[in-house]
MARKEKOL-5482 format. One record per residue (C-alpha): chain; x, y, z. Coordinates in steps of 0.5 Angstrom, whole numbers, always signed. Layout:
# residues N
[rec "A", [X, Y, Z]]
...
//
This chain:
# residues 351
[rec "A", [+0, +0, +0]]
[rec "A", [+3, +7, -2]]
[rec "A", [+5, +12, +3]]
[rec "A", [-1, +17, +0]]
[rec "A", [-6, +11, +2]]
[rec "A", [-4, +10, +8]]
[rec "A", [-4, +17, +10]]
[rec "A", [-12, +17, +8]]
[rec "A", [-13, +11, +12]]
[rec "A", [-10, +14, +18]]
[rec "A", [-14, +20, +18]]
[rec "A", [-19, +18, +23]]
[rec "A", [-14, +15, +28]]
[rec "A", [-10, +21, +28]]
[rec "A", [-16, +25, +29]]
[rec "A", [-18, +21, +35]]
[rec "A", [-12, +21, +38]]
[rec "A", [-11, +29, +37]]
[rec "A", [-18, +30, +41]]
[rec "A", [-16, +26, +46]]
[rec "A", [-9, +30, +47]]
[rec "A", [-13, +36, +47]]
[rec "A", [-18, +35, +52]]
[rec "A", [-15, +38, +58]]
[rec "A", [-13, +44, +54]]
[rec "A", [-21, +44, +52]]
[rec "A", [-23, +44, +59]]
[rec "A", [-19, +50, +61]]
[rec "A", [-21, +54, +56]]
[rec "A", [-28, +53, +58]]
[rec "A", [-27, +56, +64]]
[rec "A", [-26, +63, +62]]
[rec "A", [-30, +63, +55]]
[rec "A", [-37, +67, +56]]
[rec "A", [-39, +65, +49]]
[rec "A", [-37, +59, +45]]
[rec "A", [-43, +58, +40]]
[rec "A", [-42, +52, +35]]
[rec "A", [-35, +52, +36]]
[rec "A", [-31, +47, +39]]
[rec "A", [-29, +47, +47]]
[rec "A", [-22, +49, +45]]
[rec "A", [-24, +56, +42]]
[rec "A", [-28, +62, +44]]
[rec "A", [-33, +67, +41]]
[rec "A", [-34, +72, +46]]
[rec "A", [-35, +77, +40]]
[rec "A", [-41, +73, +37]]
[rec "A", [-38, +73, +30]]
[rec "A", [-39, +65, +29]]
[rec "A", [-31, +65, +29]]
[rec "A", [-26, +63, +34]]
[rec "A", [-23, +69, +37]]
[rec "A", [-15, +71, +38]]
[rec "A", [-13, +68, +44]]
[rec "A", [-13, +72, +50]]
[rec "A", [-7, +69, +53]]
[rec "A", [-1, +73, +49]]
[rec "A", [+3, +67, +50]]
[rec "A", [-1, +62, +46]]
[rec "A", [+0, +67, +40]]
[rec "A", [+4, +64, +34]]
[rec "A", [+9, +67, +30]]
[rec "A", [+12, +61, +26]]
[rec "A", [+18, +63, +21]]
[rec "A", [+15, +59, +16]]
[rec "A", [+8, +59, +14]]
[rec "A", [+4, +53, +11]]
[rec "A", [-1, +54, +6]]
[rec "A", [-6, +49, +2]]
[rec "A", [-12, +49, -2]]
[rec "A", [-18, +45, -2]]
[rec "A", [-17, +38, -5]]
[rec "A", [-23, +38, -9]]
[rec "A", [-19, +36, -16]]
[rec "A", [-12, +35, -17]]
[rec "A", [-7, +38, -12]]
[rec "A", [-1, +39, -16]]
[rec "A", [-5, +44, -21]]
[rec "A", [-7, +48, -15]]
[rec "A", [+0, +48, -12]]
[rec "A", [+3, +51, -19]]
[rec "A", [-3, +56, -19]]
[rec "A", [-2, +59, -13]]
[rec "A", [+6, +60, -13]]
[rec "A", [+6, +67, -15]]
[rec "A", [+1, +69, -9]]
[rec "A", [+6, +65, -5]]
[rec "A", [+11, +69, -7]]
[rec "A", [+7, +75, -5]]
[rec "A", [+5, +73, +1]]
[rec "A", [+13, +72, +3]]
[rec "A", [+14, +79, +1]]
[rec "A", [+8, +82, +5]]
[rec "A", [+10, +78, +11]]
[rec "A", [+17, +77, +11]]
[rec "A", [+17, +69, +12]]
[rec "A", [+18, +63, +8]]
[rec "A", [+11, +60, +5]]
[rec "A", [+11, +53, +3]]
[rec "A", [+5, +49, +0]]
[rec "A", [+3, +43, +4]]
[rec "A", [-1, +38, -1]]
[rec "A", [-7, +35, +3]]
[rec "A", [-11, +29, +0]]
[rec "A", [-18, +30, +4]]
[rec "A", [-22, +35, +7]]
[rec "A", [-22, +32, +14]]
[rec "A", [-14, +32, +13]]
[rec "A", [-14, +39, +12]]
[rec "A", [-18, +41, +18]]
[rec "A", [-14, +36, +22]]
[rec "A", [-8, +40, +20]]
[rec "A", [-10, +47, +22]]
[rec "A", [-13, +44, +28]]
[rec "A", [-6, +41, +30]]
[rec "A", [-3, +47, +28]]
[rec "A", [+1, +45, +22]]
[rec "A", [-3, +49, +17]]
[rec "A", [-3, +57, +18]]
[rec "A", [-7, +59, +12]]
[rec "A", [-11, +55, +7]]
[rec "A", [-17, +55, +2]]
[rec "A", [-23, +50, +4]]
[rec "A", [-28, +48, +0]]
[rec "A", [-35, +51, +1]]
[rec "A", [-38, +45, +6]]
[rec "A", [-32, +44, +10]]
[rec "A", [-31, +51, +11]]
[rec "A", [-36, +50, +17]]
[rec "A", [-32, +44, +20]]
[rec "A", [-26, +48, +19]]
[rec "A", [-29, +54, +23]]
[rec "A", [-32, +50, +28]]
[rec "A", [-26, +45, +30]]
[rec "A", [-20, +48, +27]]
[rec "A", [-20, +55, +29]]
[rec "A", [-21, +57, +22]]
[rec "A", [-22, +65, +20]]
[rec "A", [-25, +66, +13]]
[rec "A", [-23, +72, +10]]
[rec "A", [-24, +72, +3]]
[rec "A", [-27, +68, -3]]
[rec "A", [-24, +69, -11]]
[rec "A", [-28, +74, -14]]
[rec "A", [-27, +81, -18]]
[rec "A", [-29, +88, -17]]
[rec "A", [-36, +87, -17]]
[rec "A", [-36, +82, -12]]
[rec "A", [-34, +74, -10]]
[rec "A", [-34, +69, -15]]
[rec "A", [-40, +64, -14]]
[rec "A", [-42, +58, -17]]
[rec "A", [-49, +54, -18]]
[rec "A", [-50, +47, -16]]
[rec "A", [-51, +43, -23]]
[rec "A", [-55, +37, -24]]
[rec "A", [-51, +34, -31]]
[rec "A", [-53, +28, -35]]
[rec "A", [-50, +25, -42]]
[rec "A", [-53, +29, -48]]
[rec "A", [-56, +23, -50]]
[rec "A", [-59, +21, -44]]
[rec "A", [-67, +20, -44]]
[rec "A", [-67, +24, -37]]
[rec "A", [-70, +31, -38]]
[rec "A", [-72, +33, -31]]
[rec "A", [-70, +32, -24]]
[rec "A", [-76, +27, -23]]
[rec "A", [-74, +23, -29]]
[rec "A", [-68, +21, -24]]
[rec "A", [-72, +16, -20]]
[rec "A", [-70, +9, -20]]
[rec "A", [-63, +11, -23]]
[rec "A", [-56, +11, -20]]
[rec "A", [-53, +18, -18]]
[rec "A", [-46, +20, -16]]
[rec "A", [-45, +25, -10]]
[rec "A", [-38, +27, -9]]
[rec "A", [-37, +26, -1]]
[rec "A", [-41, +27, +5]]
[rec "A", [-38, +34, +7]]
[rec "A", [-39, +37, +0]]
[rec "A", [-44, +43, +0]]
[rec "A", [-46, +42, -8]]
[rec "A", [-44, +35, -8]]
[rec "A", [-48, +32, -3]]
[rec "A", [-51, +37, +3]]
[rec "A", [-55, +42, -2]]
[rec "A", [-58, +36, -6]]
[rec "A", [-60, +33, +0]]
[rec "A", [-63, +39, +3]]
[rec "A", [-66, +42, -4]]
[rec "A", [-68, +36, -8]]
[rec "A", [-74, +33, -4]]
[rec "A", [-77, +40, -4]]
[rec "A", [-77, +39, -12]]
[rec "A", [-80, +32, -12]]
[rec "A", [-73, +28, -11]]
[rec "A", [-71, +25, -5]]
[rec "A", [-63, +22, -5]]
[rec "A", [-63, +15, -3]]
[rec "A", [-70, +14, -3]]
[rec "A", [-72, +16, -10]]
[rec "A", [-65, +14, -13]]
[rec "A", [-58, +11, -11]]
[rec "A", [-53, +15, -8]]
[rec "A", [-46, +13, -10]]
[rec "A", [-40, +17, -8]]
[rec "A", [-35, +19, -13]]
[rec "A", [-30, +22, -8]]
[rec "A", [-29, +29, -12]]
[rec "A", [-33, +33, -17]]
[rec "A", [-28, +32, -23]]
[rec "A", [-29, +24, -22]]
[rec "A", [-37, +25, -22]]
[rec "A", [-37, +29, -28]]
[rec "A", [-32, +24, -32]]
[rec "A", [-36, +18, -29]]
[rec "A", [-43, +21, -32]]
[rec "A", [-39, +22, -39]]
[rec "A", [-37, +15, -39]]
[rec "A", [-43, +12, -37]]
[rec "A", [-42, +10, -30]]
[rec "A", [-47, +14, -27]]
[rec "A", [-54, +17, -30]]
[rec "A", [-53, +24, -27]]
[rec "A", [-49, +28, -22]]
[rec "A", [-50, +34, -18]]
[rec "A", [-43, +38, -19]]
[rec "A", [-40, +45, -17]]
[rec "A", [-41, +49, -24]]
[rec "A", [-35, +52, -23]]
[rec "A", [-31, +46, -23]]
[rec "A", [-35, +43, -29]]
[rec "A", [-33, +50, -33]]
[rec "A", [-26, +49, -31]]
[rec "A", [-26, +42, -34]]
[rec "A", [-29, +44, -40]]
[rec "A", [-24, +50, -41]]
[rec "A", [-18, +46, -40]]
[rec "A", [-20, +41, -45]]
[rec "A", [-21, +35, -40]]
[rec "A", [-28, +34, -42]]
[rec "A", [-33, +36, -48]]
[rec "A", [-38, +41, -45]]
[rec "A", [-43, +39, -51]]
[rec "A", [-43, +32, -49]]
[rec "A", [-47, +34, -43]]
[rec "A", [-53, +37, -41]]
[rec "A", [-55, +41, -35]]
[rec "A", [-62, +39, -33]]
[rec "A", [-63, +43, -27]]
[rec "A", [-59, +49, -23]]
[rec "A", [-59, +53, -17]]
[rec "A", [-58, +60, -14]]
[rec "A", [-51, +62, -13]]
[rec "A", [-47, +59, -7]]
[rec "A", [-40, +62, -5]]
[rec "A", [-34, +58, -7]]
[rec "A", [-28, +56, -3]]
[rec "A", [-26, +61, +2]]
[rec "A", [-19, +63, +4]]
[rec "A", [-17, +65, +11]]
[rec "A", [-12, +64, +17]]
[rec "A", [-11, +60, +24]]
[rec "A", [-14, +64, +29]]
[rec "A", [-8, +64, +34]]
[rec "A", [-3, +67, +29]]
[rec "A", [+0, +73, +32]]
[rec "A", [-5, +79, +31]]
[rec "A", [+1, +83, +27]]
[rec "A", [+2, +77, +23]]
[rec "A", [-5, +77, +21]]
[rec "A", [-6, +84, +19]]
[rec "A", [+0, +83, +14]]
[rec "A", [-4, +76, +12]]
[rec "A", [-10, +80, +11]]
[rec "A", [-7, +86, +7]]
[rec "A", [-4, +81, +3]]
[rec "A", [-10, +77, +1]]
[rec "A", [-14, +84, +0]]
[rec "A", [-8, +87, -4]]
[rec "A", [-6, +81, -9]]
[rec "A", [-9, +81, -16]]
[rec "A", [-9, +75, -20]]
[rec "A", [-4, +73, -26]]
[rec "A", [-7, +72, -32]]
[rec "A", [-5, +65, -31]]
[rec "A", [-9, +65, -25]]
[rec "A", [-15, +68, -28]]
[rec "A", [-15, +63, -33]]
[rec "A", [-15, +57, -28]]
[rec "A", [-20, +61, -23]]
[rec "A", [-26, +63, -29]]
[rec "A", [-24, +70, -29]]
[rec "A", [-23, +72, -22]]
[rec "A", [-18, +77, -21]]
[rec "A", [-17, +78, -14]]
[rec "A", [-19, +75, -7]]
[rec "A", [-26, +79, -5]]
[rec "A", [-27, +80, +3]]
[rec "A", [-32, +76, +6]]
[rec "A", [-35, +74, +13]]
[rec "A", [-37, +67, +15]]
[rec "A", [-43, +70, +19]]
[rec "A", [-46, +73, +13]]
[rec "A", [-43, +70, +7]]
[rec "A", [-44, +63, +10]]
[rec "A", [-51, +63, +12]]
[rec "A", [-54, +60, +7]]
[rec "A", [-49, +54, +7]]
[rec "A", [-51, +53, +15]]
[rec "A", [-58, +53, +13]]
[rec "A", [-57, +48, +8]]
[rec "A", [-53, +44, +13]]
[rec "A", [-59, +45, +19]]
[rec "A", [-64, +42, +14]]
[rec "A", [-60, +36, +13]]
[rec "A", [-59, +35, +20]]
[rec "A", [-51, +36, +19]]
[rec "A", [-47, +39, +25]]
[rec "A", [-40, +41, +24]]
[rec "A", [-37, +38, +30]]
[rec "A", [-32, +32, +32]]
[rec "A", [-37, +27, +31]]
[rec "A", [-39, +29, +24]]
[rec "A", [-32, +30, +22]]
[rec "A", [-29, +23, +24]]
[rec "A", [-35, +20, +20]]
[rec "A", [-33, +24, +14]]
[rec "A", [-26, +22, +15]]
[rec "A", [-28, +15, +16]]
[rec "A", [-32, +15, +10]]
[rec "A", [-27, +19, +5]]
[rec "A", [-21, +13, +7]]
[rec "A", [-26, +8, +6]]
[rec "A", [-28, +11, -1]]
[rec "A", [-20, +12, -2]]
[rec "A", [-19, +5, -1]]
[rec "A", [-25, +2, -5]]
[rec "A", [-22, +6, -11]]
[rec "A", [-15, +4, -10]]
[rec "A", [-18, -4, -10]]
[rec "A", [-22, -2, -16]]
[rec "A", [-16, +1, -20]]
[rec "A", [-11, -5, -18]]
[rec "A", [-17, -10, -20]]
[rec "A", [-17, -7, -27]]
[rec "A", [-10, -8, -28]]
[rec "A", [-10, -15, -27]]
//
């Protein structure tokens, strides 16, 4: 078994161990916190903005010589490591610190990395942003956008061009690919929205988790799935990159606009360092290559978790989703199981 797959399988174990070790710290933090809201016990939210406050004890402020940055593992991690290279260089100039890119293989692993203090600046996909806020002390500050506002995306239900399916209700009895348990557009939103439109996942159609949006899209194209709910921005980028022929697909339904991946920092960084990081995000303008990669976005547009993620939290509430330790561990276990299954299937095809 490769190192990559071993890391995926170990995520649930690492999470459990980390929570056990941190329990005494969590109990102590609870003694001097007036308000916590939905945040984990190791954080406080006295100003009630729904994200973790900077620690009151200055001794807990972190000012690392090297800042670790990553982007959500929605698609091929290598693509985004290259895409953010110029921004990393800009961050280094503005902060005076070395910035390295840390590749993560799952949403749960990314949350755990920030919770454990190994990740300082990150981009989390829409749904996992909520887990990162509640469990990792993540503070979202921006979304890709332009001068007019942040870049959003629509949830699309796609089918093959030659599919007989014309409406959502035509999917009853079919096999539909969702991405992962924590994905907003790939799972949570469909479960909250579709029942109101006459289509209930699991009840009316079989849900198969593909792992990622690009795998759902490719799977529909190959005929592995009858349809898939996917993020519109991912679908568009894959078409622009030539990974799919858009004409081979049809969109039978689309939602209103959701925010895309958020960007932010760990709550316990030194406030002086935080200001430099925030200023860097607000001042930076995307290179032509980045604009092409990110659908025309040319900057990081300021957002707040309290206001701009309200619709995402509402969808989660409708699903009975709670962004807590138990929920994240379930996601970690499911992601690891999905990864192991796909590896077995790939090995079987080689035989």
